[in-house]
The first five atom37 places (N, CA, C, CB, O) and aatype in JSON, in Angstrom:
{
  "aatype": [20, 20, 20, 20, 20, 20, 20, 20, 20, 20, 20, 20, 20, 20, 20, 20, 20, 20, 20, 20, 20, 20, 20, 20, 20, 20, 20, 20, 20, 20, 20, 20, 20, 20, 20, 20, 20, 20, 20, 20, 20, 20, 20, 20, 20, 20, 20, 20, 20, 20, 20, 20, 20, 20, 20, 20, 20, 20, 20, 20, 20, 20, 20, 20, 20, 20, 20, 20, 20, 20, 20, 20, 20, 20, 20, 20, 20, 20, 20, 20, 20, 20, 20, 20, 20, 20, 20, 20, 20, 20, 20, 20, 20, 20],
  "atom_mask": [
    [1, 1, 1, 1, 1],
    [1, 1, 1, 1, 1],
    [1, 1, 1, 1, 1],
    [1, 1, 1, 1, 1],
    [1, 1, 1, 1, 1],
    [1, 1, 1, 1, 1],
    [1, 1, 1, 1, 1],
    [1, 1, 1, 1, 1],
    [1, 1, 1, 1, 1],
    [1, 1, 1, 1, 1],
    [1, 1, 1, 1, 1],
    [1, 1, 1, 1, 1],
    [1, 1, 1, 1, 1],
    [1, 1, 1, 1, 1],
    [1, 1, 1, 1, 1],
    [1, 1, 1, 1, 1],
    [1, 1, 1, 1, 1],
    [1, 1, 1, 1, 1],
    [1, 1, 1, 1, 1],
    [1, 1, 1, 1, 1],
    [1, 1, 1, 1, 1],
    [1, 1, 1, 1, 1],
    [1, 1, 1, 1, 1],
    [1, 1, 1, 1, 1],
    [1, 1, 1, 1, 1],
    [1, 1, 1, 1, 1],
    [1, 1, 1, 1, 1],
    [1, 1, 1, 1, 1],
    [1, 1, 1, 1, 1],
    [1, 1, 1, 1, 1],
    [1, 1, 1, 1, 1],
    [1, 1, 1, 1, 1],
    [1, 1, 1, 1, 1],
    [1, 1, 1, 1, 1],
    [1, 1, 1, 1, 1],
    [1, 1, 1, 1, 1],
    [1, 1, 1, 1, 1],
    [1, 1, 1, 1, 1],
    [1, 1, 1, 1, 1],
    [1, 1, 1, 1, 1],
    [1, 1, 1, 1, 1],
    [1, 1, 1, 1, 1],
    [1, 1, 1, 1, 1],
    [1, 1, 1, 1, 1],
    [1, 1, 1, 1, 1],
    [1, 1, 1, 1, 1],
    [1, 1, 1, 1, 1],
    [1, 1, 1, 1, 1],
    [1, 1, 1, 1, 1],
    [1, 1, 1, 1, 1],
    [1, 1, 1, 1, 1],
    [1, 1, 1, 1, 1],
    [1, 1, 1, 1, 1],
    [1, 1, 1, 1, 1],
    [1, 1, 1, 1, 1],
    [1, 1, 1, 1, 1],
    [1, 1, 1, 1, 1],
    [1, 1, 1, 1, 1],
    [1, 1, 1, 1, 1],
    [1, 1, 1, 1, 1],
    [1, 1, 1, 1, 1],
    [1, 1, 1, 1, 1],
    [1, 1, 1, 1, 1],
    [1, 1, 1, 1, 1],
    [1, 1, 1, 1, 1],
    [1, 1, 1, 1, 1],
    [1, 1, 1, 1, 1],
    [1, 1, 1, 1, 1],
    [1, 1, 1, 1, 1],
    [1, 1, 1, 1, 1],
    [1, 1, 1, 1, 1],
    [1, 1, 1, 1, 1],
    [1, 1, 1, 1, 1],
    [1, 1, 1, 1, 1],
    [1, 1, 1, 1, 1],
    [1, 1, 1, 1, 1],
    [1, 1, 1, 1, 1],
    [1, 1, 1, 1, 1],
    [1, 1, 1, 1, 1],
    [1, 1, 1, 1, 1],
    [1, 1, 1, 1, 1],
    [1, 1, 1, 1, 1],
    [1, 1, 1, 1, 1],
    [1, 1, 1, 1, 1],
    [1, 1, 1, 1, 1],
    [1, 1, 1, 1, 1],
    [1, 1, 1, 1, 1],
    [1, 1, 1, 1, 1],
    [1, 1, 1, 1, 1],
    [1, 1, 1, 1, 1],
    [1, 1, 1, 1, 1],
    [1, 1, 1, 1, 1],
    [1, 1, 1, 1, 1],
    [1, 1, 1, 1, 1]
  ],
  "atom_positions": [
    [[14.09, -10.73, -12.73], [14.05, -9.37, -12.23], [14.94, -9.27, -11.0], [12.61, -8.95, -11.9], [14.86, -10.11, -10.1]],
    [[15.77, -8.26, -10.95], [16.67, -8.05, -9.82], [15.88, -7.46, -8.65], [17.85, -7.11, -10.22], [15.06, -6.56, -8.84]],
    [[16.13, -7.96, -7.45], [15.46, -7.44, -6.27], [16.01, -6.07, -5.93], [15.62, -8.4, -5.08], [17.2, -5.79, -6.12]],
    [[15.15, -5.21, -5.41], [15.55, -3.87, -5.01], [15.95, -3.9, -3.55], [14.42, -2.84, -5.26], [15.19, -4.36, -2.7]],
    [[17.14, -3.4, -3.25], [17.52, -3.3, -1.85], [17.13, -1.92, -1.32], [19.03, -3.55, -1.66], [16.71, -1.06, -2.09]],
    [[17.27, -1.72, -0.02], [16.84, -0.48, 0.62], [17.56, 0.73, 0.03], [17.08, -0.55, 2.12], [16.94, 1.78, -0.18]],
    [[18.85, 0.61, -0.23], [19.61, 1.74, -0.77], [19.1, 2.13, -2.15], [21.11, 1.39, -0.84], [18.97, 3.32, -2.45]],
    [[18.8, 1.15, -2.99], [18.29, 1.44, -4.32], [16.91, 2.09, -4.25], [18.23, 0.16, -5.17], [16.6, 2.99, -5.03]],
    [[16.07, 1.62, -3.32], [14.75, 2.22, -3.15], [14.87, 3.68, -2.71], [13.93, 1.43, -2.14], [14.15, 4.54, -3.22]],
    [[15.77, 3.95, -1.76], [15.94, 5.31, -1.25], [16.43, 6.26, -2.32], [16.9, 5.32, -0.08], [16.05, 7.43, -2.34]],
    [[17.28, 5.77, -3.21], [17.85, 6.65, -4.23], [17.05, 6.64, -5.53], [19.28, 6.24, -4.51], [17.46, 7.25, -6.52]],
    [[15.92, 5.95, -5.52], [15.06, 5.86, -6.71], [15.79, 5.31, -7.93], [14.5, 7.23, -7.03], [15.46, 5.67, -9.06]],
    [[16.77, 4.43, -7.71], [17.49, 3.84, -8.83], [17.0, 2.43, -9.13], [18.98, 3.82, -8.55], [17.6, 1.71, -9.93]],
    [[15.94, 2.05, -8.5], [15.42, 0.7, -8.64], [13.99, 0.77, -9.16], [15.48, -0.06, -7.3], [13.21, 1.62, -8.74]],
    [[13.65, -0.12, -10.06], [12.29, -0.17, -10.57], [11.58, -1.4, -10.05], [12.28, -0.15, -12.11], [12.12, -2.51, -10.11]],
    [[10.37, -1.2, -9.53], [9.57, -2.33, -9.09], [8.72, -2.88, -10.23], [8.67, -1.92, -7.93], [7.99, -3.86, -10.05]],
    [[8.82, -2.28, -11.38], [7.99, -2.66, -12.49], [8.72, -3.68, -13.35], [7.59, -1.43, -13.33], [9.81, -3.41, -13.87]],
    [[8.14, -4.82, -13.49], [8.7, -5.92, -14.27], [7.88, -6.05, -15.54], [8.72, -7.26, -13.46], [6.66, -6.2, -15.48]],
    [[8.54, -6.0, -16.69], [7.83, -6.07, -17.95], [6.96, -7.31, -18.08], [8.8, -6.02, -19.08], [5.91, -7.27, -18.72]],
    [[7.38, -8.41, -17.46], [6.62, -9.66, -17.58], [5.33, -9.64, -16.76], [7.47, -10.82, -17.15], [4.43, -10.44, -17.02]],
    [[5.23, -8.72, -15.77], [4.03, -8.69, -14.94], [3.2, -7.44, -15.14], [4.41, -8.81, -13.49], [2.16, -7.29, -14.49]],
    [[3.63, -6.53, -16.01], [2.83, -5.33, -16.24], [1.49, -5.73, -16.82], [3.57, -4.35, -17.18], [1.4, -6.59, -17.7]],
    [[0.44, -5.09, -16.31], [-0.9, -5.4, -16.76], [-1.55, -6.48, -15.92], [-0.87, -5.82, -18.19], [-2.77, -6.63, -15.97]],
    [[-0.78, -7.24, -15.17], [-1.34, -8.22, -14.26], [-0.91, -7.86, -12.85], [-0.89, -9.67, -14.63], [0.08, -7.16, -12.66]],
    [[-1.65, -8.32, -11.88], [-1.35, -7.96, -10.5], [-0.45, -9.0, -9.86], [-2.63, -7.79, -9.68], [-0.77, -10.19, -9.87]],
    [[0.66, -8.56, -9.31], [1.56, -9.45, -8.58], [1.36, -9.19, -7.1], [3.05, -9.25, -9.0], [1.31, -8.03, -6.67]],
    [[1.25, -10.23, -6.33], [1.02, -10.11, -4.89], [2.15, -10.82, -4.15], [-0.36, -10.69, -4.49], [2.52, -11.94, -4.48]],
    [[2.67, -10.14, -3.14], [3.69, -10.72, -2.27], [3.13, -10.66, -0.85], [5.06, -9.95, -2.39], [2.58, -9.64, -0.43]],
    [[3.27, -11.74, -0.13], [2.78, -11.8, 1.24], [3.93, -11.6, 2.2], [2.07, -13.14, 1.52], [5.04, -12.08, 1.95]],
    [[3.69, -10.88, 3.3], [4.71, -10.74, 4.31], [4.06, -10.71, 5.69], [5.54, -9.47, 4.08], [2.87, -10.42, 5.83]],
    [[4.85, -11.02, 6.68], [4.41, -11.07, 8.07], [5.13, -9.97, 8.82], [4.68, -12.47, 8.71], [6.35, -9.84, 8.72]],
    [[4.39, -9.16, 9.57], [5.03, -8.08, 10.31], [4.42, -7.94, 11.7], [4.9, -6.76, 9.53], [3.21, -8.1, 11.88]],
    [[5.26, -7.65, 12.65], [4.79, -7.36, 14.0], [4.5, -5.87, 14.08], [5.83, -7.8, 15.08], [5.3, -5.05, 13.62]],
    [[3.36, -5.51, 14.67], [3.01, -4.1, 14.85], [2.65, -3.87, 16.32], [1.83, -3.68, 13.9], [2.18, -4.78, 16.99]],
    [[2.87, -2.66, 16.8], [2.47, -2.35, 18.17], [0.96, -2.52, 18.35], [2.89, -0.91, 18.54], [0.18, -2.31, 17.42]],
    [[0.58, -2.91, 19.55], [-0.83, -3.15, 19.85], [-1.68, -1.92, 19.52], [-1.01, -3.53, 21.33], [-2.79, -2.06, 19.02]],
    [[-1.17, -0.72, 19.8], [-1.92, 0.5, 19.53], [-2.28, 0.63, 18.06], [-1.12, 1.71, 19.98], [-3.39, 1.04, 17.72]],
    [[-1.35, 0.28, 17.17], [-1.64, 0.33, 15.74], [-2.67, -0.71, 15.34], [-0.36, 0.13, 14.92], [-3.55, -0.43, 14.53]],
    [[-2.57, -1.89, 15.91], [-3.53, -2.95, 15.6], [-4.92, -2.58, 16.07], [-3.09, -4.27, 16.24], [-5.9, -2.82, 15.36]],
    [[-5.03, -1.99, 17.26], [-6.34, -1.56, 17.77], [-6.92, -0.44, 16.91], [-6.21, -1.1, 19.23], [-8.12, -0.43, 16.62]],
    [[-6.08, 0.51, 16.52], [-6.54, 1.6, 15.66], [-6.99, 1.07, 14.3], [-5.43, 2.66, 15.47], [-8.0, 1.52, 13.76]],
    [[-6.25, 0.11, 13.76], [-6.63, -0.5, 12.49], [-7.97, -1.2, 12.61], [-5.55, -1.49, 12.02], [-8.83, -1.04, 11.74]],
    [[-8.17, -1.97, 13.67], [-9.44, -2.66, 13.88], [-10.59, -1.67, 14.01], [-9.37, -3.55, 15.12], [-11.66, -1.89, 13.44]],
    [[-10.38, -0.6, 14.74], [-11.41, 0.42, 14.92], [-11.77, 1.06, 13.58], [-10.93, 1.5, 15.91], [-12.95, 1.26, 13.28]],
    [[-10.76, 1.38, 12.78], [-10.99, 1.98, 11.46], [-11.8, 1.02, 10.58], [-9.66, 2.34, 10.79], [-12.75, 1.44, 9.93]],
    [[-11.41, -0.24, 10.55], [-12.08, -1.23, 9.7], [-13.53, -1.45, 10.15], [-11.31, -2.57, 9.72], [-14.41, -1.66, 9.32]],
    [[-13.77, -1.41, 11.45], [-15.15, -1.53, 11.94], [-16.0, -0.34, 11.49], [-15.17, -1.64, 13.47], [-17.18, -0.5, 11.17]],
    [[-15.4, 0.82, 11.47], [-16.13, 2.03, 11.07], [-16.33, 2.1, 9.56], [-15.39, 3.27, 11.55], [-17.35, 2.61, 9.09]],
    [[-15.38, 1.61, 8.81], [-15.43, 1.64, 7.34], [-15.3, 0.22, 6.8], [-14.29, 2.55, 6.76], [-14.21, -0.22, 6.45]],
    [[-16.41, -0.51, 6.74], [-16.35, -1.93, 6.41], [-15.9, -2.26, 4.98], [-17.68, -2.53, 6.62], [-15.58, -3.41, 4.7]],
    [[-15.86, -1.27, 4.09], [-15.35, -1.56, 2.74], [-13.81, -1.58, 2.71], [-15.87, -0.52, 1.75], [-13.22, -1.85, 1.67]],
    [[-13.18, -1.29, 3.85], [-11.74, -1.44, 4.0], [-11.46, -2.73, 4.74], [-11.12, -0.22, 4.75], [-12.26, -3.15, 5.57]],
    [[-10.35, -3.36, 4.45], [-9.9, -4.51, 5.23], [-8.42, -4.29, 5.57], [-10.12, -5.86, 4.45], [-7.81, -3.31, 5.13]],
    [[-7.86, -5.2, 6.34], [-6.47, -5.01, 6.78], [-5.51, -4.96, 5.61], [-6.07, -6.13, 7.73], [-4.5, -4.26, 5.68]],
    [[-5.79, -5.68, 4.55], [-4.89, -5.71, 3.4], [-4.91, -4.38, 2.66], [-5.27, -6.85, 2.45], [-3.86, -3.84, 2.3]],
    [[-6.11, -3.85, 2.44], [-6.23, -2.57, 1.75], [-5.62, -1.45, 2.59], [-7.71, -2.25, 1.45], [-4.95, -0.57, 2.04]],
    [[-5.82, -1.48, 3.89], [-5.29, -0.44, 4.77], [-3.76, -0.44, 4.78], [-5.82, -0.63, 6.2], [-3.13, 0.61, 4.66]],
    [[-3.16, -1.61, 4.91], [-1.69, -1.72, 4.89], [-1.14, -1.31, 3.53], [-1.23, -3.16, 5.24], [-0.14, -0.61, 3.44]],
    [[-1.81, -1.76, 2.47], [-1.36, -1.42, 1.11], [-1.42, 0.09, 0.89], [-2.23, -2.15, 0.06], [-0.49, 0.67, 0.34]],
    [[-2.51, 0.73, 1.32], [-2.64, 2.18, 1.17], [-1.59, 2.91, 2.0], [-4.05, 2.64, 1.57], [-1.0, 3.89, 1.54]],
    [[-1.36, 2.44, 3.23], [-0.38, 3.09, 4.1], [1.03, 2.97, 3.52], [-0.42, 2.48, 5.5], [1.78, 3.95, 3.5]],
    [[1.4, 1.8, 3.06], [2.73, 1.59, 2.51], [2.93, 2.39, 1.21], [2.98, 0.1, 2.25], [3.95, 3.05, 1.03]],
    [[1.94, 2.32, 0.32], [2.04, 3.08, -0.93], [2.08, 4.58, -0.64], [0.85, 2.75, -1.85], [2.85, 5.31, -1.27]],
    [[1.25, 5.03, 0.31], [1.25, 6.45, 0.67], [2.59, 6.9, 1.22], [0.17, 6.73, 1.68], [3.07, 7.98, 0.87]],
    [[3.18, 6.09, 2.08], [4.49, 6.42, 2.63], [5.53, 6.55, 1.51], [4.92, 5.35, 3.65], [6.3, 7.51, 1.49]],
    [[5.55, 5.59, 0.61], [6.54, 5.63, -0.47], [6.33, 6.85, -1.37], [6.46, 4.35, -1.31], [7.3, 7.5, -1.75]],
    [[5.08, 7.15, -1.71], [4.79, 8.32, -2.54], [5.24, 9.6, -1.82], [3.27, 8.39, -2.88], [5.87, 10.47, -2.43]],
    [[4.91, 9.72, -0.54], [5.28, 10.91, 0.21], [6.8, 11.06, 0.38], [4.63, 10.87, 1.58], [7.3, 12.17, 0.54]],
    [[7.53, 9.95, 0.33], [8.99, 10.0, 0.44], [9.66, 10.24, -0.91], [9.51, 8.71, 1.04], [10.88, 10.29, -0.99]],
    [[8.86, 10.39, -1.96], [9.41, 10.72, -3.26], [9.73, 9.55, -4.16], [10.61, 11.51, -3.09], [10.34, 9.72, -5.21]],
    [[9.33, 8.33, -3.75], [9.57, 7.17, -4.6], [8.71, 7.3, -5.84], [9.26, 5.84, -3.85], [7.5, 7.5, -5.75]],
    [[9.33, 7.2, -7.01], [8.61, 7.42, -8.25], [8.37, 6.11, -8.98], [9.38, 8.39, -9.15], [9.29, 5.51, -9.55]],
    [[7.12, 5.69, -8.95], [6.71, 4.48, -9.65], [5.24, 4.63, -10.0], [6.97, 3.2, -8.79], [4.42, 4.88, -9.12]],
    [[4.91, 4.49, -11.25], [3.5, 4.61, -11.65], [2.63, 3.59, -10.95], [3.37, 4.44, -13.16], [1.51, 3.91, -10.54]],
    [[3.12, 2.38, -10.81], [2.3, 1.34, -10.19], [2.05, 1.63, -8.72], [2.97, -0.03, -10.34], [0.95, 1.38, -8.23]],
    [[3.04, 2.15, -7.99], [2.86, 2.48, -6.58], [1.92, 3.67, -6.45], [4.23, 2.79, -5.9], [1.03, 3.67, -5.6]],
    [[2.1, 4.68, -7.29], [1.21, 5.84, -7.26], [-0.22, 5.42, -7.59], [1.69, 6.92, -8.24], [-1.17, 5.91, -6.98]],
    [[-0.38, 4.53, -8.55], [-1.7, 4.04, -8.94], [-2.37, 3.31, -7.77], [-1.58, 3.1, -10.15], [-3.56, 3.49, -7.53]],
    [[-1.6, 2.49, -7.05], [-2.14, 1.81, -5.86], [-2.58, 2.81, -4.8], [-1.11, 0.84, -5.27], [-3.65, 2.67, -4.21]],
    [[-1.74, 3.8, -4.56], [-2.05, 4.81, -3.55], [-3.33, 5.56, -3.9], [-0.88, 5.8, -3.42], [-4.25, 5.64, -3.08]],
    [[-3.39, 6.09, -5.1], [-4.56, 6.86, -5.52], [-5.81, 5.96, -5.57], [-4.32, 7.5, -6.91], [-6.88, 6.37, -5.13]],
    [[-5.65, 4.76, -6.08], [-6.78, 3.85, -6.16], [-7.36, 3.5, -4.8], [-6.37, 2.59, -6.86], [-8.58, 3.44, -4.64]],
    [[-6.5, 3.28, -3.82], [-6.97, 2.96, -2.48], [-7.56, 4.18, -1.77], [-5.84, 2.4, -1.65], [-8.57, 4.05, -1.07]],
    [[-6.97, 5.33, -1.95], [-7.41, 6.51, -1.21], [-8.66, 7.14, -1.78], [-6.32, 7.52, -1.18], [-9.44, 7.75, -1.05]],
    [[-8.88, 7.01, -3.07], [-9.98, 7.74, -3.69], [-10.99, 6.85, -4.38], [-9.43, 8.71, -4.68], [-11.69, 7.3, -5.29]],
    [[-11.09, 5.61, -3.96], [-12.09, 4.74, -4.56], [-13.47, 5.12, -4.05], [-11.79, 3.26, -4.25], [-13.6, 5.7, -2.98]],
    [[-14.48, 4.79, -4.81], [-15.86, 5.14, -4.49], [-16.26, 4.57, -3.13], [-16.8, 4.62, -5.58], [-15.93, 3.42, -2.81]],
    [[-16.95, 5.34, -2.33], [-17.46, 4.95, -1.02], [-16.34, 4.68, 0.0], [-18.32, 3.72, -1.15], [-16.56, 3.96, 0.97]],
    [[-15.19, 5.22, -0.21], [-14.05, 4.93, 0.67], [-14.33, 5.24, 2.12], [-12.84, 5.7, 0.22], [-14.05, 4.42, 3.0]],
    [[-14.87, 6.42, 2.41], [-15.01, 6.83, 3.82], [-16.46, 6.99, 4.23], [-14.26, 8.13, 4.05], [-16.76, 7.84, 5.08]],
    [[-17.34, 6.23, 3.69], [-18.71, 6.25, 4.17], [-18.85, 5.28, 5.32], [-19.71, 5.91, 3.04], [-18.53, 4.1, 5.18]],
    [[-19.3, 5.77, 6.42], [-19.42, 4.9, 7.59], [-20.7, 4.07, 7.48], [-19.42, 5.72, 8.92], [-21.6, 4.39, 6.69]],
    [[-20.77, 3.02, 8.27], [-21.91, 2.13, 8.22], [-23.03, 2.56, 9.15], [-21.47, 0.73, 8.56], [-23.96, 1.79, 9.37]],
    [[-22.99, 3.71, 9.68], [-24.07, 4.14, 10.55], [-23.96, 5.49, 10.92], [-24.14, 3.36, 11.72], [-24.8, 6.0, 11.66]]
  ]
}
């Protein structure tokens, strides 16, 4: 599978869907530095909504950003909708 560069992603000429991995979940790990304010807000959110974790929050944020920017991919849209509208998503613990 050819890697998608930033230009291809912006122009929607790149597909993130690989026929060999459709139907199974592919996971890629990455390391990113974030401002302290974002990290504190993320921790506060996760404490309030314990069914969320840092991975789900980052995944939802990234998928949401791509969907809002017009990136068209069923798998990305599925991740976004699945994370945002799963059962008990925003029920607080108290």
